[in-house]
A tleap script that builds the chain and sets N, CA, C and O, in Angstrom:
source leaprc.protein.ff14SB
mol = sequence {
  NMET THR HIE THR ILE ARG GLU LYS GLN LYS
  LEU LEU ASN ARG ILE ARG ARG ILE LYS GLY
  GLN VAL GLU ALA ILE GLU ARG ALA LEU GLU
  GLU GLU ARG ASP CYS MET ASP VAL LEU GLN
  GLN LEU THR SER CYS ARG GLY ALA MET ASN
  GLY LEU LEU ALA VAL VAL LEU GLU ASP HIE
  ILE ARG THR HIE LEU ALA ASP ALA GLU PRO
  ALA GLY GLU HIE GLY SER ALA THR GLU GLN
  MET ILE GLU VAL VAL HIE SER TYR PHE CARG
}
set mol.1.N position { 103.063 -6.538 -62.503 }
set mol.1.CA position { 101.468 -7.233 -62.928 }
set mol.1.C position { 102.450 -8.915 -64.178 }
set mol.1.O position { 102.210 -9.601 -65.171 }
set mol.2.N position { 103.609 -8.696 -63.045 }
set mol.2.CA position { 104.087 -10.079 -64.516 }
set mol.2.C position { 102.764 -11.212 -64.481 }
set mol.2.O position { 102.112 -11.551 -65.469 }
set mol.3.N position { 102.560 -11.693 -63.066 }
set mol.3.CA position { 101.992 -13.031 -63.856 }
set mol.3.C position { 100.876 -12.605 -64.679 }
set mol.3.O position { 99.955 -13.404 -64.510 }
set mol.4.N position { 100.544 -11.631 -65.550 }
set mol.4.CA position { 99.207 -11.772 -66.036 }
set mol.4.C position { 99.284 -11.623 -67.864 }
set mol.4.O position { 98.440 -11.461 -68.745 }
set mol.5.N position { 100.934 -11.794 -67.824 }
set mol.5.CA position { 101.414 -11.731 -69.120 }
set mol.5.C position { 101.234 -13.282 -69.639 }
set mol.5.O position { 101.727 -13.780 -70.651 }
set mol.6.N position { 100.370 -13.917 -68.638 }
set mol.6.CA position { 99.649 -15.655 -69.413 }
set mol.6.C position { 98.301 -14.956 -70.461 }
set mol.6.O position { 98.055 -15.146 -71.652 }
set mol.7.N position { 97.688 -14.195 -69.538 }
set mol.7.CA position { 96.592 -13.745 -69.815 }
set mol.7.C position { 96.496 -12.524 -70.755 }
set mol.7.O position { 95.437 -12.246 -71.316 }
set mol.8.N position { 97.765 -11.712 -70.937 }
set mol.8.CA position { 98.522 -9.787 -71.871 }
set mol.8.C position { 96.858 -9.881 -73.035 }
set mol.8.O position { 95.803 -9.296 -72.791 }
set mol.9.N position { 97.189 -10.932 -74.431 }
set mol.9.CA position { 96.571 -10.926 -75.116 }
set mol.9.C position { 95.331 -10.336 -74.542 }
set mol.9.O position { 94.977 -9.162 -74.433 }
set mol.10.N position { 94.811 -11.367 -74.230 }
set mol.10.CA position { 93.606 -10.918 -73.861 }
set mol.10.C position { 92.688 -9.645 -73.354 }
set mol.10.O position { 91.782 -8.929 -73.782 }
set mol.11.N position { 93.449 -9.806 -72.240 }
set mol.11.CA position { 93.614 -8.396 -71.187 }
set mol.11.C position { 93.393 -7.167 -72.638 }
set mol.11.O position { 92.561 -6.320 -72.961 }
set mol.12.N position { 94.372 -7.582 -73.049 }
set mol.12.CA position { 95.189 -5.806 -73.797 }
set mol.12.C position { 93.280 -5.830 -75.099 }
set mol.12.O position { 92.406 -4.979 -75.262 }
set mol.13.N position { 93.517 -7.549 -75.802 }
set mol.13.CA position { 91.434 -6.780 -76.326 }
set mol.13.C position { 90.280 -6.307 -75.829 }
set mol.13.O position { 89.375 -5.659 -76.356 }
set mol.14.N position { 90.484 -6.844 -74.414 }
set mol.14.CA position { 88.998 -6.665 -73.700 }
set mol.14.C position { 89.475 -4.700 -73.639 }
set mol.14.O position { 88.510 -4.101 -74.113 }
set mol.15.N position { 90.198 -4.046 -73.369 }
set mol.15.CA position { 91.067 -3.262 -73.127 }
set mol.15.C position { 90.884 -2.115 -74.556 }
set mol.15.O position { 90.726 -0.906 -74.725 }
set mol.16.N position { 90.994 -3.124 -75.234 }
set mol.16.CA position { 90.490 -2.487 -76.694 }
set mol.16.C position { 89.178 -1.735 -77.905 }
set mol.16.O position { 89.027 -0.949 -78.841 }
set mol.17.N position { 88.263 -3.008 -76.704 }
set mol.17.CA position { 87.261 -2.944 -76.891 }
set mol.17.C position { 86.226 -1.693 -76.205 }
set mol.17.O position { 85.156 -1.198 -76.560 }
set mol.18.N position { 87.333 -1.440 -74.817 }
set mol.18.CA position { 86.611 -0.626 -74.083 }
set mol.18.C position { 87.284 0.968 -74.463 }
set mol.18.O position { 86.697 2.043 -74.338 }
set mol.19.N position { 88.454 0.778 -74.875 }
set mol.19.CA position { 88.362 2.455 -75.712 }
set mol.19.C position { 87.757 2.686 -76.799 }
set mol.19.O position { 87.541 3.864 -77.082 }
set mol.20.N position { 87.223 1.396 -77.906 }
set mol.20.CA position { 86.583 1.984 -78.898 }
set mol.20.C position { 85.412 3.006 -77.669 }
set mol.20.O position { 85.568 4.126 -77.182 }
set mol.21.N position { 83.680 1.444 -77.445 }
set mol.21.CA position { 83.369 2.246 -76.533 }
set mol.21.C position { 83.209 2.942 -75.988 }
set mol.21.O position { 82.041 3.261 -75.765 }
set mol.22.N position { 84.606 3.858 -75.233 }
set mol.22.CA position { 85.400 5.092 -74.883 }
set mol.22.C position { 84.650 6.345 -75.520 }
set mol.22.O position { 83.961 7.230 -75.013 }
set mol.23.N position { 85.191 5.981 -77.293 }
set mol.23.CA position { 85.379 6.826 -78.282 }
set mol.23.C position { 83.956 7.216 -78.635 }
set mol.23.O position { 83.386 8.306 -78.666 }
set mol.24.N position { 83.545 5.905 -78.907 }
set mol.24.CA position { 81.789 6.042 -79.123 }
set mol.24.C position { 80.925 6.821 -78.511 }
set mol.24.O position { 79.917 7.474 -78.780 }
set mol.25.N position { 81.676 6.543 -77.509 }
set mol.25.CA position { 80.899 7.883 -76.604 }
set mol.25.C position { 80.829 9.476 -76.402 }
set mol.25.O position { 80.044 10.262 -75.873 }
set mol.26.N position { 82.097 9.555 -77.117 }
set mol.26.CA position { 82.483 10.773 -77.558 }
set mol.26.C position { 82.318 10.979 -78.361 }
set mol.26.O position { 82.219 12.194 -78.527 }
set mol.27.N position { 82.159 10.257 -79.410 }
set mol.27.CA position { 81.123 10.372 -80.784 }
set mol.27.C position { 80.006 11.108 -80.319 }
set mol.27.O position { 79.981 12.339 -80.318 }
set mol.28.N position { 79.145 10.436 -79.950 }
set mol.28.CA position { 77.791 10.459 -79.784 }
set mol.28.C position { 77.264 11.413 -78.518 }
set mol.28.O position { 76.108 11.446 -78.097 }
set mol.29.N position { 78.809 12.459 -77.834 }
set mol.29.CA position { 78.151 13.291 -77.050 }
set mol.29.C position { 78.390 14.765 -78.095 }
set mol.29.O position { 77.706 15.776 -77.935 }
set mol.30.N position { 79.773 14.615 -79.442 }
set mol.30.CA position { 79.843 15.449 -79.875 }
set mol.30.C position { 78.866 14.954 -81.060 }
set mol.30.O position { 79.348 15.356 -82.118 }
set mol.31.N position { 78.162 14.527 -81.191 }
set mol.31.CA position { 77.490 14.425 -82.761 }
set mol.31.C position { 76.094 15.173 -81.599 }
set mol.31.O position { 75.464 16.104 -82.102 }
set mol.32.N position { 75.712 14.759 -80.212 }
set mol.32.CA position { 74.614 15.276 -79.191 }
set mol.32.C position { 73.413 14.650 -79.646 }
set mol.32.O position { 72.312 15.194 -79.728 }
set mol.33.N position { 73.773 13.163 -80.011 }
set mol.33.CA position { 72.918 11.997 -79.887 }
set mol.33.C position { 72.055 12.236 -78.498 }
set mol.33.O position { 72.007 12.822 -77.416 }
set mol.34.N position { 71.485 11.419 -79.295 }
set mol.34.CA position { 69.927 11.809 -77.946 }
set mol.34.C position { 70.587 10.655 -76.215 }
set mol.34.O position { 71.237 9.612 -76.144 }
set mol.35.N position { 70.030 11.491 -75.240 }
set mol.35.CA position { 70.176 11.589 -73.804 }
set mol.35.C position { 70.085 9.583 -73.530 }
set mol.35.O position { 70.620 8.884 -72.670 }
set mol.36.N position { 69.542 9.370 -74.222 }
set mol.36.CA position { 70.206 7.388 -74.517 }
set mol.36.C position { 70.636 6.720 -74.677 }
set mol.36.O position { 71.004 5.830 -73.910 }
set mol.37.N position { 70.809 6.865 -75.922 }
set mol.37.CA position { 72.024 6.644 -77.163 }
set mol.37.C position { 72.805 6.861 -75.752 }
set mol.37.O position { 72.358 6.246 -74.784 }
set mol.38.N position { 73.850 7.626 -75.587 }
set mol.38.CA position { 74.911 8.354 -74.680 }
set mol.38.C position { 74.878 6.645 -72.812 }
set mol.38.O position { 75.766 5.871 -72.454 }
set mol.39.N position { 73.687 6.822 -72.360 }
set mol.39.CA position { 73.672 6.362 -71.539 }
set mol.39.C position { 74.221 5.279 -71.746 }
set mol.39.O position { 75.294 4.889 -71.286 }
set mol.40.N position { 73.066 4.414 -72.884 }
set mol.40.CA position { 73.254 3.278 -73.014 }
set mol.40.C position { 75.403 2.560 -72.651 }
set mol.40.O position { 76.248 1.809 -72.162 }
set mol.41.N position { 74.730 4.279 -73.871 }
set mol.41.CA position { 77.157 3.805 -73.537 }
set mol.41.C position { 77.532 3.721 -72.403 }
set mol.41.O position { 78.239 2.753 -72.123 }
set mol.42.N position { 77.393 4.125 -71.970 }
set mol.42.CA position { 77.898 4.333 -70.695 }
set mol.42.C position { 77.747 3.003 -70.123 }
set mol.42.O position { 78.586 2.104 -70.160 }
set mol.43.N position { 76.344 2.962 -69.476 }
set mol.43.CA position { 76.330 1.990 -69.053 }
set mol.43.C position { 77.381 -0.020 -69.319 }
set mol.43.O position { 77.842 -0.881 -68.568 }
set mol.44.N position { 77.229 0.226 -71.024 }
set mol.44.CA position { 78.453 -0.686 -71.556 }
set mol.44.C position { 79.572 -0.791 -71.351 }
set mol.44.O position { 80.296 -1.766 -71.155 }
set mol.45.N position { 79.839 0.916 -71.424 }
set mol.45.CA position { 81.532 0.247 -71.111 }
set mol.45.C position { 81.896 0.166 -69.443 }
set mol.45.O position { 82.708 -0.635 -68.979 }
set mol.46.N position { 81.001 1.326 -68.507 }
set mol.46.CA position { 80.498 0.399 -67.361 }
set mol.46.C position { 80.853 -0.991 -66.910 }
set mol.46.O position { 81.706 -1.492 -66.178 }
set mol.47.N position { 79.755 -1.444 -67.717 }
set mol.47.CA position { 79.761 -3.225 -67.606 }
set mol.47.C position { 81.309 -3.781 -67.923 }
set mol.47.O position { 81.872 -4.564 -67.158 }
set mol.48.N position { 82.065 -3.157 -69.434 }
set mol.48.CA position { 83.031 -3.425 -69.603 }
set mol.48.C position { 84.274 -3.748 -69.145 }
set mol.48.O position { 85.068 -4.668 -69.340 }
set mol.49.N position { 84.226 -2.382 -68.241 }
set mol.49.CA position { 85.421 -1.820 -66.907 }
set mol.49.C position { 85.380 -2.737 -65.643 }
set mol.49.O position { 86.258 -3.112 -64.865 }
set mol.50.N position { 84.117 -2.946 -65.724 }
set mol.50.CA position { 83.751 -4.133 -64.038 }
set mol.50.C position { 84.610 -5.396 -64.626 }
set mol.50.O position { 85.806 -5.597 -64.412 }
set mol.51.N position { 83.674 -6.254 -65.465 }
set mol.51.CA position { 84.480 -7.061 -66.329 }
set mol.51.C position { 85.678 -6.856 -66.022 }
set mol.51.O position { 85.970 -7.216 -64.881 }
set mol.52.N position { 86.920 -6.161 -66.956 }
set mol.52.CA position { 88.316 -6.151 -66.951 }
set mol.52.C position { 88.636 -6.208 -64.857 }
set mol.52.O position { 89.354 -7.168 -64.579 }
set mol.53.N position { 88.384 -5.711 -64.109 }
set mol.53.CA position { 88.366 -5.089 -63.254 }
set mol.53.C position { 88.107 -6.667 -62.469 }
set mol.53.O position { 88.997 -7.072 -61.721 }
set mol.54.N position { 87.229 -7.263 -62.619 }
set mol.54.CA position { 86.609 -8.443 -62.423 }
set mol.54.C position { 87.474 -10.068 -62.520 }
set mol.54.O position { 87.299 -11.069 -61.825 }
set mol.55.N position { 88.576 -9.795 -63.834 }
set mol.55.CA position { 89.172 -10.596 -64.095 }
set mol.55.C position { 90.762 -10.029 -63.613 }
set mol.55.O position { 91.747 -10.690 -63.943 }
set mol.56.N position { 90.942 -8.478 -62.636 }
set mol.56.CA position { 92.037 -8.615 -62.671 }
set mol.56.C position { 91.988 -8.909 -61.040 }
set mol.56.O position { 92.684 -9.606 -60.301 }
set mol.57.N position { 91.368 -8.446 -60.923 }
set mol.57.CA position { 91.464 -8.789 -59.249 }
set mol.57.C position { 91.211 -10.576 -59.320 }
set mol.57.O position { 92.364 -11.007 -59.316 }
set mol.58.N position { 90.349 -11.669 -59.375 }
set mol.58.CA position { 90.439 -12.826 -59.460 }
set mol.58.C position { 91.719 -13.428 -59.433 }
set mol.58.O position { 92.272 -14.054 -58.529 }
set mol.59.N position { 92.120 -13.121 -60.635 }
set mol.59.CA position { 93.772 -13.409 -61.053 }
set mol.59.C position { 94.601 -13.042 -59.668 }
set mol.59.O position { 94.861 -13.869 -58.794 }
set mol.60.N position { 95.018 -11.434 -59.631 }
set mol.60.CA position { 95.584 -11.401 -58.243 }
set mol.60.C position { 95.051 -12.089 -57.015 }
set mol.60.O position { 95.881 -12.910 -56.624 }
set mol.61.N position { 93.624 -12.048 -56.019 }
set mol.61.CA position { 93.607 -12.313 -55.404 }
set mol.61.C position { 94.492 -14.020 -55.349 }
set mol.61.O position { 95.222 -14.232 -54.381 }
set mol.62.N position { 94.306 -15.321 -56.645 }
set mol.62.CA position { 94.003 -16.695 -56.754 }
set mol.62.C position { 95.699 -16.803 -56.646 }
set mol.62.O position { 96.266 -17.800 -56.199 }
set mol.63.N position { 96.573 -15.288 -57.262 }
set mol.63.CA position { 98.426 -15.749 -57.385 }
set mol.63.C position { 98.429 -14.796 -55.901 }
set mol.63.O position { 98.896 -15.513 -55.015 }
set mol.64.N position { 98.149 -13.758 -55.490 }
set mol.64.CA position { 98.521 -13.427 -54.289 }
set mol.64.C position { 98.401 -13.813 -53.135 }
set mol.64.O position { 99.335 -14.028 -52.363 }
set mol.65.N position { 96.724 -13.992 -52.806 }
set mol.65.CA position { 96.408 -14.529 -51.762 }
set mol.65.C position { 97.180 -15.710 -51.272 }
set mol.65.O position { 98.047 -15.952 -50.433 }
set mol.66.N position { 96.281 -16.503 -52.419 }
set mol.66.CA position { 96.028 -17.645 -51.563 }
set mol.66.C position { 96.882 -19.000 -50.999 }
set mol.66.O position { 96.740 -20.188 -50.705 }
set mol.67.N position { 98.076 -17.687 -51.090 }
set mol.67.CA position { 99.192 -18.140 -50.646 }
set mol.67.C position { 99.936 -17.526 -50.216 }
set mol.67.O position { 101.138 -17.781 -50.148 }
set mol.68.N position { 99.052 -16.017 -49.601 }
set mol.68.CA position { 99.764 -14.691 -48.434 }
set mol.68.C position { 101.733 -14.923 -47.731 }
set mol.68.O position { 102.112 -15.523 -46.726 }
set mol.69.N position { 102.500 -14.205 -48.724 }
set mol.69.CA position { 103.784 -14.055 -47.388 }
set mol.69.C position { 103.017 -12.804 -46.787 }
set mol.69.O position { 102.259 -11.874 -47.066 }
set mol.70.N position { 103.609 -13.311 -45.947 }
set mol.70.CA position { 104.142 -11.539 -44.945 }
set mol.70.C position { 104.627 -10.433 -45.606 }
set mol.70.O position { 105.582 -10.492 -46.381 }
set mol.71.N position { 104.019 -9.423 -45.340 }
set mol.71.CA position { 104.233 -7.810 -45.506 }
set mol.71.C position { 105.021 -8.002 -46.816 }
set mol.71.O position { 105.800 -8.955 -46.866 }
set mol.72.N position { 104.902 -7.248 -47.801 }
set mol.72.CA position { 106.264 -6.640 -48.302 }
set mol.72.C position { 106.127 -5.152 -48.209 }
set mol.72.O position { 105.509 -4.570 -47.317 }
set mol.73.N position { 106.931 -4.430 -49.484 }
set mol.73.CA position { 106.493 -3.492 -49.464 }
set mol.73.C position { 105.405 -2.317 -49.548 }
set mol.73.O position { 105.391 -1.153 -49.147 }
set mol.74.N position { 104.488 -3.143 -50.253 }
set mol.74.CA position { 102.857 -2.462 -50.895 }
set mol.74.C position { 102.170 -3.212 -48.972 }
set mol.74.O position { 101.005 -3.218 -48.575 }
set mol.75.N position { 102.829 -3.479 -48.584 }
set mol.75.CA position { 102.307 -3.867 -46.899 }
set mol.75.C position { 101.054 -4.916 -47.388 }
set mol.75.O position { 100.456 -4.922 -48.464 }
set mol.76.N position { 100.872 -5.821 -46.176 }
set mol.76.CA position { 100.186 -7.303 -46.615 }
set mol.76.C position { 99.029 -7.304 -47.872 }
set mol.76.O position { 98.169 -6.463 -48.136 }
set mol.77.N position { 99.377 -8.647 -48.561 }
set mol.77.CA position { 98.751 -8.562 -49.557 }
set mol.77.C position { 96.860 -8.539 -48.947 }
set mol.77.O position { 96.070 -8.245 -49.845 }
set mol.78.N position { 96.403 -8.749 -47.929 }
set mol.78.CA position { 94.568 -8.351 -47.499 }
set mol.78.C position { 94.671 -7.034 -47.632 }
set mol.78.O position { 93.990 -6.457 -48.479 }
set mol.79.N position { 95.527 -6.367 -46.827 }
set mol.79.CA position { 95.840 -5.079 -46.685 }
set mol.79.C position { 95.798 -4.817 -47.799 }
set mol.79.O position { 94.655 -4.769 -48.255 }
set mol.80.N position { 96.917 -4.532 -48.750 }
set mol.80.CA position { 96.666 -4.524 -50.636 }
set mol.80.C position { 95.016 -4.511 -50.659 }
set mol.80.O position { 94.465 -3.488 -50.250 }
set mol.81.N position { 94.154 -5.689 -51.157 }
set mol.81.CA position { 93.030 -6.136 -51.947 }
set mol.81.C position { 92.445 -5.111 -51.133 }
set mol.81.O position { 92.715 -4.099 -51.778 }
set mol.82.N position { 91.676 -4.667 -49.899 }
set mol.82.CA position { 91.274 -4.249 -49.142 }
set mol.82.C position { 91.282 -2.672 -49.349 }
set mol.82.O position { 90.598 -2.058 -48.529 }
set mol.83.N position { 91.939 -1.919 -50.304 }
set mol.83.CA position { 92.979 -1.320 -50.644 }
set mol.83.C position { 92.265 -0.980 -52.047 }
set mol.83.O position { 91.608 -0.003 -52.406 }
set mol.84.N position { 92.548 -1.854 -52.527 }
set mol.84.CA position { 91.843 -1.528 -54.078 }
set mol.84.C position { 90.695 -1.212 -53.411 }
set mol.84.O position { 90.278 -0.056 -53.344 }
set mol.85.N position { 89.866 -2.642 -52.653 }
set mol.85.CA position { 87.613 -2.651 -53.483 }
set mol.85.C position { 87.643 -0.846 -52.479 }
set mol.85.O position { 86.699 -0.163 -52.876 }
set mol.86.N position { 88.287 -0.288 -51.651 }
set mol.86.CA position { 88.354 0.892 -51.551 }
set mol.86.C position { 88.004 1.809 -52.188 }
set mol.86.O position { 86.947 2.417 -52.015 }
set mol.87.N position { 89.276 2.170 -53.454 }
set mol.87.CA position { 89.201 2.392 -53.915 }
set mol.87.C position { 88.718 2.327 -55.147 }
set mol.87.O position { 89.127 3.004 -56.090 }
set mol.88.N position { 87.907 1.582 -55.181 }
set mol.88.CA position { 87.239 0.798 -56.761 }
set mol.88.C position { 85.556 1.719 -56.077 }
set mol.88.O position { 84.791 2.172 -56.928 }
set mol.89.N position { 85.228 1.862 -54.701 }
set mol.89.CA position { 84.065 2.523 -54.342 }
set mol.89.C position { 83.837 3.966 -53.984 }
set mol.89.O position { 82.873 4.444 -53.387 }
set mol.90.N position { 85.052 4.656 -54.527 }
set mol.90.CA position { 85.107 6.205 -53.623 }
set mol.90.C position { 84.864 6.323 -54.899 }
set mol.90.O position { 84.693 7.437 -55.394 }
savepdb mol mol.pdb
quit
């Protein structure tokens, strides 16, 4: 993912926020907080992960699929993208 270097700090900031959200979920479970509080934190974390996924996917599409080259060591760019999308929905 060398092309993400330009956005590296933004991506790291996002992942650190997600890490904080996951830690908050852990604390909520340890403290036996109300189910609704935990569910809200879980959905917030999932939304943050989906947002990060969208940014990285978009960059991948713009960088690798816009001018897709013939198949490389990991198959064609299109096949790679299909594999990523399928794995996301498993």
